[in-house]
N, C-alpha and C positions, 0 to 999 in steps of 0.2 A: 801495771804498765805492760804493754804487749811487746814481744820481741820483734825485731826487724826481720823481714823475709830474707831467708838465707839461700833460696833457690837461685840458680844462675839463669834458668829459663822459665818463661811464663807458661803456666799450665792452662789447658783449654778443656772444657767439658765436651765429651764426645757425643755425637748424635747416637740415637738408638740404632743398634745393629753393628756397631764397631766391636770387633772381637779379636782375641789373641789366642794363638795356638802354641802351647808349650808342653813338651813331654807327653803328648797325646791327650792333653786336657784343653778344652775350649773355655775361655772366660770372657766376661763382658769387660771391655775397657771403659773405665769411669772417667778418666782424664788422661791427657797426653801432653807432652812437651818435647822439645828437642833433646831433653836429657833423660826421659824415661816415661813410664806409665804407672797408673794405679789401676788394678783390675780385681774382679771378683769372680770366683768359680766355685763349683761344687766339689772340688778336690779336697778330700778330708785330710790326707797325709800332709805333714808339714814339709814344704820344699826346703832344700838345702840352702839356707841363707848364706850369702857370701860366695857361693859357688858360681863360676862362670858357665854360661849356657847360651842357647840361642832360642829365639821365638819368631813367629810370624804374626803380622797384624793385618787385618782385612776388614772390609765393609760389606757385609751381606752377600747374597748371590746376585751380583749385578755384572753385566757384561763389560761395563766401563770402569769397574772398580780398580783401585790401586791396591795391589797386594804386596806388602812389605815382607820380604822373605829373609830368613836366616840372619836376623838382627842379633848381634852379640849383646848379651845382657848379664846382669848380676842381680840376684834377688836380694834386696836390702832388708826387707822386713815382711812378715806375714802374720796374720792373726785369724782366729776362727770365730765366726758369729753364728747365731741362729739363722736358718734359712728363711726365705720369704714365701715359700709354698710348701704344701704337704709332700710334694715330690722330692724337694731338696730340703732336707732337715737342717743341714749345715752349709755354710758358705765360707770360703777362705778369701780374705782380702790380702793382696800382695802389692808391695811397692817395689818397682823394678827400675833399675838404672841401666841405661844403654851403655855398652862398652864403646870402643873406638869404632865409629861408623865411617864407611868409605864416603867419598864425595857424592857418589851416585845415591847411596842410601840416605844421606842427609838431604839431598835434593828431593828424592821421593817422599821422605818423611815430611818435609816442609809443605809439599803439595798435598799430601794426605791430610795434614793438619788444617790447611786452608779449605779443603773440600768437605771434611767429615767432622768438623767441630761446630759447636753452637757459638754464634756471635753475640 
């Protein structure tokens, strides 16, 4: 028997080119919701799970892109996998929860989700 979904927010698969910047590392955002993101990057060191921090989310080098800046986050979990290319031997998958967002950040996040996710 499968467990019922416990997430409060629906997750959306992001389009190719959606990225996150955290502590100087750029990662690919795999999915996004109003509650957080799942992303992968080549960062080998384990990030401090449970620690509060901030990150930026953006979509490629486009003039009309929405750039979400300085979003409060908490890294919930991360794990290391074998990389998918010879250049990147390892990748880290992180599950990140948003902290308390301002009304403006929530508005921009909703617009970002509607523009840069697959339907």
